[in-house]
N, C-alpha and C positions, 0 to 999 in steps of 0.2 A: 505435408506433415513430415517432421524430422523423425529419424529413428529414436527410440528411447535412449536417453543419455545415461551414462554410468557416472557415479560420483557420490558426493556427500550431500547431506541435508543442510538447509539454511532457513533463516527466518526473514520474511519481508513484511515490514509494517508500513502501511500507507497513511500518510497525511494526518497524523494526530497533532493538529495545529489549532491554535487559539480560535481562528475564524470558523473552524468546523465544530467547535464546542459551544455549549450554551453561552449566550450573550455575544457570540462571535457574529461576523458579517454574514455567514452562510451556515448557520448552526445545524448540525445533525441532532435531532432529538435524542437526548441522553448520550451524546457523543463522548462526554467525559467519563461516562460510567465504565467504559472499557479500559481506561488507563491502568487501574490496578492489575487487571489480569494480563494486559499487554506487558507490563513490567515483569510479571511472573514468567511469561514466555521468554522475555529477553534474558532474564537471569538463568533460566533453564538452558537455553541454547549456549550462552556464554560459559556456563559451568561445564558443558559438554565439549567445549572448544570449537563450537560451530559458528559460522559467520552470521552476523546480523546486519541487515540492510534496512535503512529507514528513508522513506521518500517524503518529499515536501513539495507542495505547490509553491511556486516562486515566480509569480506573475509580474510582468512590467505593468506600469500604470495604464498603458494603452495596449489593449490586446483584443483580438476578435472573440476571445472567450467571454468578455463582459458585455452585458446588455447594451450599454451605451455605444458600443462599436459593432453591434450586430450579433452578439453571442446570446447565450441562454442565462447568464448568471450576473448577479450584482457583483461589484468589485470585492475581491477577497484575496487574502494571502499575497498582497502586493509586497514584492521583495524589500526587505529591510524594515518592514512595519511590525508592530507588536502582534498583529493578527496572523502574520506569517510565521511567528515563532512557534516552536513545539510547545504543547501544553506543559505548564510548569512542573507538573508531577510526573511527566514522562521521563523515565530513566534512560537517557541516551548514553550508551557506553562510549568511552573515548575511542575504542577501536572499531566502533560501528561505522559502516560506510553510509554517508548521507548522499542521497541522489536528489537533485533538483529537476523539476519538470515544469512545463508550461512557461518557461522563461524566454520564449520568443513571442513576438506580437502576433504571429500568424498561425498559431496552433492551439488546440484545446489540451492535448496531452493528458488523458485520464490514466493511462497505463504507466506502471513503474518502468516498463520497458522503453518508454519515451524519456525516462530520466537519465541523467548522467552524473558521474561523480566529479570531484574537483579537478580531476585530470582530463575530463571530457569523455571518459569511457561510458558507453551505454550499458544498461543493466545486463543485457545478454553477454557482453564481453566481460564484465566484472564477474559474473557467475562462472563463465568458462575459465577465466584466469584463476578463480578460486577453487575450481574442480567441483562445482555444485551441480547436482542432477535433479534434486528434489527441493521444492520450496513450500514452506508453510506460510500462508498469507493471512494477515489480519489488518485492522485499521479502519479508516473512514474513506469513502462510504461504501457500504456493501454493493449498492446498485450502480456505482460509477467506477471509482478507482480500483476497488477490490475486484469487482466483476471483470473489468478490462484487463487488469494485471493477470488474473487467473486464466482467462481465455487466451491471452497472448502467450503465457507460459506453456499452456497445453499445446498450442499451435507450434511452439518452438521445440517441442519434445521434452519439456521438463515434466516431472511428476509434480502434482499439486495437491495440497491438503488445505482446506479452508478451516480456520480456527473460529468455530461458531460462536464462542463466548467472547471473542475479541474483535467483532465487527458490529457496526451499526449502519443503518441505511437512512437515506434522505426520504424516500417514499413520496416523491412528488405526486405520483399516482399511487393510491393505496395498493399494497401488494408488490411494489417494484422490487423490494429486497428479496422477498420470497421467490419471485420469478427469477431474479438474478441467480440466487443460490441453486434453484432447480436447473437452470441453463448450464451453470458451471458443472454441476454433478453429472448431468446428461452427457457432457463432453468428456467426462472421465476423471474428474477430480474426486478426491476423498474429503472427508470432514472429520473433525474431532473437537474435543474441548480439553481444558487443562487437566482434567482427571483421567482422560483417556489417551493423551498424547504420548507417543512412543518414538523417541528420536535415537534409540540405540541402533548401532550399526550404521550410523550416518557419517 
């Protein structure tokens, strides 16, 4: 466990992509419903001058992540396809850092911390370079990418707050999302929603 970091707050939004929204290849039930509130968080953080990081699954056509090659999932978010694009209503700021993950054939890469920016920097390095100590996490899906991102962040000494109105889960097993949130909170994360979020002093 790292010592608690000092620094500013930032927003991390996971995988709001077409394939994870209704009619996509791996749809999260109601996944598109979080888009308007995610946009509100993005505007809030940008107006406060705080960084915004947005992750995307960016898989090669052949990867151990897909069922055909021994993984758990049908093909989704294949790099360069429409399914891998961000949801059309997601407001991606020009200055947001986009992190790609899962772009090697031999890894699952659920966590945003597995992602890298266009310069090849991993998320931890990007956060350190930007002086970030606390992240607010939203996106898809609660029980996979959001969960793993939050747990990795806590393990690396970042403070974490989950945005309860900006996440949706897959729930392959009923209750997976609820269990994921409980696990994250037990490890020390906080939670909030758009009416309660306080990013002052970040």
